[in-house]
N, C-alpha and C positions, 0 to 999 in steps of 0.2 A: 595516561594523561586524562584529565577530567573533561576535556572538551568533547570527546566522542561519546561517552555515556550521556553527557548532558544533552547533546544534539539528538541522540536517540530518544531520550526521555521527553524532550520538548515536542518532537514530531509525533511520538506515540500518544502523548496527552492531547495534542491538537486533534489527531485523528479520532480519538475516543470522545472528546468533547463535541466535535462537529457531528459525529454519529448520534450521540445522545440528543443533541439539539434537534436534529432532523427527525429522529424517532419520536421525540416528544411533541413536535409542532407540525409535522406534515403527515397526513394520513398515508398509509401504505398504497403504493402505486399512483399517488396523486402527484401532479407536476405543478410546481409554483414557478412561473416564468420570471426570471430575474432580468434577462436582457432579451427582448423579443427577437425570435429567429436565431438566437445565438446560444444562450445558456439558460437552463432550467434547473431547479432543485427538485428532487424527487425522493421518495422513501422506497427504495427497492430492496427487497430481501433476496439476495443472490445465493443460492445453494450450490453454485458451481464456480467456474472461473469466468473469464471474459465471455460475453454473450451467453452466459449460463452453461458453458461447455462442461461436460461431466457433472451435470446437476445431480445432487443427491449422493455423490460419492465422497462423503465426508471422511471416511477412513483413508482414502487415497490422499486427500488434501492434508490430513494430519501427518501421514507418513512423509509426504513431500516436504512439508513445513519442518518437520524434525530433521530431515536430511539437510534442508537449506540452512537451518540454524547451526547445524554441526559444521557445515562448510563455511558459513560466515564466520563462526568462531575461529576456525582454523586460519582463515584468511586474515582475520584481524590480528591474530597472534603472529602470523608470518610477516605482515606488512605494517606492524605497529609503528614503525618509524617513518612511514610514507604518508604524510599529511593528506594529500589529495585522495589517495586510495582509502584512507581511514574515514574521511568525510563521506565518500560514496558508500562505503560499507555500513556506516552509521545510518544513512538514509535507507539503505536496503534492509537493515535490521529493524528499523522502526516500522517500515511498511509490512515486513513479514510478521512481526509481532502484532501489529494493529489488526490485521485480518485474522490472524490465528486466535486472538482473544475473542473476536466475534464468533468464529466457528466453534470454539469450545464452549462459550457462554450461551450462544443463541442457536447454534446449529446452522447459521447462515451468516453472510457478510452484508452489512448495511452499505449500500451504494447510494450516492446522491447527486453527483454532478452529471447532468445530461446535456450533451451538445445537441442543439436543435437544428443545426444547419447541415449535419451529416450523420449517417447511421454509424455511430460509434458506441462501444459499450459504456453504460453508465458506470462511473468510477467514484472513488473516494480519496481521501487524503493519503491513506496507506498506499493505494495504487499509484498515486502521484509520486510518493517517496520512492517506491520501487522503480518506477519508470525513470525518474530523474537520476537516481543512484546508478542504475544499470547503464543508462546511456552515457553518463559522465564517466563511469568506470571504463566502459568500452573506449571512449575517446582518449582517456589517459593511457590505456594499454596500447592503443594504436599510435599514439603520439610518442610513447616512450621508446628510446633506442635500445634498451636492454632486453 
């Protein structure tokens, strides 16, 4: 079905466009406050995962991403008739590819959304797709009787 690749492509393009805009208009490590005390935009080069965990271990992230892409592909083939699961997997795929493109092209991931009211990792559109996709998938799995 055309919906799932389209959804993946839309969120992947959104991720890359936002990253390009941030990289072009905000200096590295500079914070542009959008909502005082709540949300800022920054240009952070993250060579690791959340909170820069495993920073500099690009080979590890490439291997994990290739494994994740294989699993996502298998799940999409297996659950191709389950619309809610496929939507979740499309979001997960978009997020995985968005950060993978950065790692391959730049050697780091561009993160930009910074919560100013709590110490939370700076994140990007791809991270949001991954988080929403995984949480929704978990919800559907827990809700499902089969």
